[in-house]
C-alpha positions in Angstrom: -18.0 -19.0 8.0 -17.5 -18.2 11.7 -14.9 -20.9 12.0 -13.2 -19.5 9.0 -13.2 -16.0 10.4 -11.8 -17.3 13.8 -8.9 -19.1 12.1 -8.1 -16.0 10.1 -8.2 -13.7 13.1 -5.9 -16.0 15.0 -3.5 -16.0 12.1 -3.7 -12.2 12.1 -2.8 -11.8 15.8 0.1 -14.3 15.5 1.4 -12.5 12.5 1.3 -9.2 14.3 3.2 -10.6 17.3 5.9 -12.1 15.1 6.1 -8.9 13.1 6.5 -6.7 16.2 9.4 -8.9 17.4 11.1 -8.8 14.1 10.7 -5.0 13.7 11.9 -4.3 17.3 14.9 -6.7 16.8 16.0 -5.1 13.5 15.8 -1.6 14.9 17.8 -2.6 18.0 20.7 -4.1 16.0 21.2 -0.9 13.9 24.6 0.5 15.0 24.8 3.9 16.6 23.2 5.6 19.6 20.2 7.9 18.8 21.0 10.1 21.9 24.6 10.6 20.9 23.5 11.4 17.3 21.0 14.0 18.5 23.4 15.8 20.8 26.4 15.7 18.5 30.1 14.7 18.9 30.9 17.3 21.6 28.2 16.1 24.0 29.5 14.8 27.4 28.7 11.2 28.4 26.6 12.4 31.3 24.4 14.4 28.9 24.0 11.5 26.5 23.1 9.2 29.3 20.5 11.6 30.7 18.9 11.9 27.2 18.9 8.1 26.8 16.9 7.8 30.0 14.5 10.5 28.9 14.0 8.7 25.6 13.5 5.3 27.3 16.6 3.7 25.8 17.8 2.2 29.1 16.7 -1.1 30.6 16.7 -4.6 29.3 15.5 -5.4 25.8 12.5 -7.5 27.0 11.3 -4.6 29.2 11.8 -2.1 26.4 9.9 -4.3 24.0 7.0 -4.8 26.3 6.9 -1.1 27.1 6.9 -0.3 23.3 4.3 -2.9 22.5 2.0 -1.8 25.4 2.3 1.8 24.3 1.3 0.9 20.8 -1.7 -1.1 22.0 -2.9 2.0 23.9 -2.2 4.4 21.1 0.9 5.9 22.8 3.7 5.6 20.2 6.1 7.8 22.1 7.7 11.2 21.4 9.7 11.8 18.2 13.4 12.5 18.8 13.5 14.9 15.9 10.1 16.6 15.8 9.5 16.7 19.6 5.9 15.8 19.1 3.9 12.6 19.7 4.5 10.0 17.0 0.8 9.4 16.8 0.2 13.0 15.7 2.9 12.7 13.1 1.5 9.5 11.7 -2.1 10.9 11.7 -1.0 14.0 9.8 0.9 11.9 7.2 -1.8 9.2 7.0 -4.2 11.9 5.9 -2.2 12.2 2.7 -1.0 8.7 2.1 -4.3 6.9 2.7 -6.4 9.0 0.3 -3.5 8.8 -2.2 -3.4 5.0 -2.0 -7.2 4.7 -2.2 -7.5 7.1 -5.2 -4.7 5.3 -7.0 -6.3 1.9 -6.3 -9.7 3.1 -7.6 -8.1 4.5 -10.7 -6.1 1.4 -11.4 -9.2 -0.8 -11.0 -11.3 1.4 -13.1 -8.7 1.2 -15.9 -7.8 -2.5 -15.6 -11.3 -4.0 -15.5 -12.6 -2.8 -18.9 -9.1 -3.3 -20.4 -8.8 -6.9 -19.1 -12.4 -7.7 -20.2 -11.8 -6.3 -23.6 -8.5 -8.2 -24.1 -10.0 -11.5 -23.0 -13.1 -11.1 -25.2 -10.9 -10.4 -28.2 -8.2 -12.9 -27.5 -5.7 -13.2 -30.4 -7.1 -10.2 -32.3 -5.3 -7.0 -33.1 -6.9 -5.1 -30.3 -5.8 -7.8 -27.8 -2.2 -7.6 -29.1 -2.3 -3.8 -28.8 -3.6 -3.9 -25.3 -1.0 -6.4 -24.2 1.7 -4.3 -25.7 0.5 -1.2 -23.9 0.3 -3.1 -20.6 3.8 -4.4 -21.0 5.0 -0.9 -21.6 3.1 0.2 -18.5 4.9 -2.4 -16.4 8.3 -1.7 -17.9 8.2 2.1 -17.5 8.9 3.3 -13.8 6.1 5.3 -12.2 8.4 8.2 -11.4 8.9 8.7 -15.2 5.1 8.8 -15.6 5.1 11.3 -12.8 7.5 13.6 -14.5 5.7 13.3 -17.8 2.4 14.1 -16.1 3.9 17.2 -14.4 5.3 18.4 -17.7 2.0 18.0 -19.6 -0.7 18.9 -17.1 1.2 21.2 -14.7 3.8 23.0 -16.8 2.2 23.1 -20.3 -1.5 23.0 -19.7 -1.5 24.4 -16.1 -4.6 22.4 -15.2 -3.2 20.9 -12.0 -0.5 21.8 -9.4 3.0 20.4 -10.0 3.5 19.5 -6.3 2.8 20.2 -2.7 -0.3 19.5 -0.7 -2.4 22.4 0.6 -4.1 20.3 3.4 -7.7 19.3 3.7 -8.4 22.5 5.5 -8.0 24.3 2.1 -11.0 22.4 0.8 -11.6 19.0 -0.9 -11.1 20.4 -4.5 -7.6 21.8 -4.0 -6.6 18.7 -2.0 -8.0 16.4 -4.7 -6.2 18.3 -7.4 -2.9 18.0 -5.5 -3.4 14.2 -5.3 -4.7 13.6 -8.8 -1.4 13.6 -10.7 0.5 11.4 -8.2 -2.4 9.0 -8.0 -2.4 8.6 -11.8 1.4 8.1 -11.8 0.9 5.3 -9.2 -2.2 3.8 -10.9 -0.9 3.3 -14.4 1.7 0.6 -13.7 -0.6 -1.1 -11.3 -3.5 -1.0 -13.8 -1.2 -2.7 -16.4 -0.4 -5.5 -14.0 -4.0 -5.9 -13.0 -5.3 -6.0 -16.5 -2.8 -8.7 -17.6 -3.8 -10.8 -14.5 -7.5 -10.4 -15.2 -7.1 -11.3 -18.9 -5.2 -14.5 -18.1 -7.7 -15.5 -15.4 -10.7 -14.8 -17.7 -9.2 -16.8 -20.6 -8.5 -19.7 -18.2 -12.1 -19.6 -16.9 -13.6 -19.3 -20.3 -12.1 -22.7 -21.1 -13.9 -24.5 -18.2 -16.6 -27.0 -19.0 -19.5 -25.1 -17.4 -18.7 -22.1 -19.7 -18.7 -24.3 -22.8 -22.0 -25.8 -21.6 -23.5 -22.4 -21.1 -22.3 -21.3 -24.6 -23.8 -24.5 -26.1 -27.2 -23.6 -24.6 -27.1 -20.3 -26.4 -25.5 -17.9 -24.0 -23.5 -15.2 -25.8 -19.7 -14.9 -25.3 -20.0 -11.5 -23.8 -22.7 -12.5 -21.3 -20.7 -15.6 -20.4 -17.7 -13.4 -19.8 -19.4 -10.8 -17.6 -21.9 -12.9 -15.8 -20.1 -16.2 -15.2 -16.4 -16.0 -16.0 -15.7 -12.7 -14.3 -16.7 -13.7 -10.8 -14.8 -17.0 -10.9 -11.7 -15.1 -12.2 -11.7 -12.7 -9.3 -9.6 -14.7 -6.8 -6.2 -13.9 -8.5 -7.5 -10.3 -9.1 -8.3 -9.9 -5.4 -4.8 -11.1 -4.6 -3.2 -8.5 -6.8 -5.5 -5.8 -5.4 -4.5 -6.6 -1.9 -0.8 -6.5 -2.8 -1.3 -3.2 -4.7 -3.0 -1.4 -1.8 -0.2 -2.4 0.5 2.4 -1.2 -2.0 0.6 2.0 -2.7 0.3 2.8 1.0 3.8 1.9 2.0 5.8 2.1 -1.2 4.9 5.5 -2.6 8.1 7.2 -1.3 9.5 8.1 -4.7 6.2 9.6 -5.9 5.8 11.5 -2.7 9.2 13.0 -3.2 8.6 13.9 -6.8 5.4 15.7 -5.9 6.6 17.0 -2.4 3.8 15.2 -0.6 4.1 15.0 3.2 3.1 11.3 3.4 4.2 8.2 5.3 6.9 7.4 2.8 8.7 10.7 3.2 8.2 10.5 7.0 9.9 7.1 7.3 12.7 8.1 4.9 13.4 11.2 7.0 13.2 9.3 10.2 15.8 6.8 9.0 18.2 9.5 7.9 17.8 11.3 11.3 17.9 8.0 13.3 14.6 8.8 14.8 14.0 5.2 15.9 10.7 5.7 17.7 9.2 7.0 14.4 10.8 4.2 12.4 9.5 1.5 14.7 6.0 2.9 14.9 5.5 3.7 11.2 6.9 0.3 10.1 4.7 -1.5 12.6 1.7 0.5 11.4 2.5 -0.4 7.8 2.9 -4.0 8.7 -0.4 -4.0 10.5 -2.0 -2.4 7.4 -0.5 -5.1 5.1 -1.7 -7.9 7.4 -5.2 -6.3 7.7 -5.4 -6.0 4.0 -4.4 -9.7 3.7 -7.1 -10.6 6.2 -9.7 -8.6 4.2 -8.5 -10.3 1.0 -9.1 -13.7 2.6 -12.6 -12.7 3.5 -13.2 -11.5 0.0 -11.9 -14.9 -1.3 -14.5 -16.7 0.9 -17.3 -14.5 -0.4 -16.4 -15.0 -4.0 -15.7 -18.7 -3.7 -17.4 -20.5 -0.8 -15.3 -23.6 -1.4 -12.3 -21.7 0.2 -14.1 -21.5 3.5 -13.8 -25.3 4.0 -10.1 -25.3 2.9 -9.2 -22.4 5.2 
């Protein structure tokens, strides 16, 4: 297990180095000068050059890359061009919204998908299985922003149970903050739950056809017990893959939902930074999201090894 962890840690570090090079290179080739953009068309060349020096935009590319990478390793992400505050503070404020939103959505999607997938696999070919598969196909086909608008119409406008948008902050209390995140998390969770349920059903059906399951059934084990006590654990590897991908998507790709509900999350931050050519924020947030994705992949690999010890020898 230690050798497996060492190999995975080495792959994580190499992936981060390559990702940092790619992110830095992509940002650098974007046309336009952030300093000139900030000062406007009427700014003199001397003023633009002075601002470029202040922002650290002078010097060779290798030196700037090493300076940027060294700052990130020490927690210094620089100063935002637009907001005039440390990027680390911006990211921390927005992460306080995006991370709980992603975790809540992931928990809801898992809580919905597991019983639905188990039910469909246990009743394969029956009317309830067909109905479940039809609903999950609908959940995949309908975009999450449509679910978001429908939820706002029903629970915020008509029933007035939950707020339609905005985020009061955690200082206002856990209950108001939770209410503000509930509708967007449901809108994010429903399509992800549909995907996860279909993957779980397929994995369970494939596992139920294995010889050891048939042997267990021949010895008198009930189908439901074989499903929950034997097949479920062995069907978790593809499910864990989907869960890892879903968390990464929910953390980095919730920009539409954040805009629908006016949530000050990472998605809105990076969108605003791109439109304002705030390259320091773009570089930092993208790199943080890349790190989150790679870290989730690493955690998923560890979960694979715990679920199926045979993978430790292959890795």
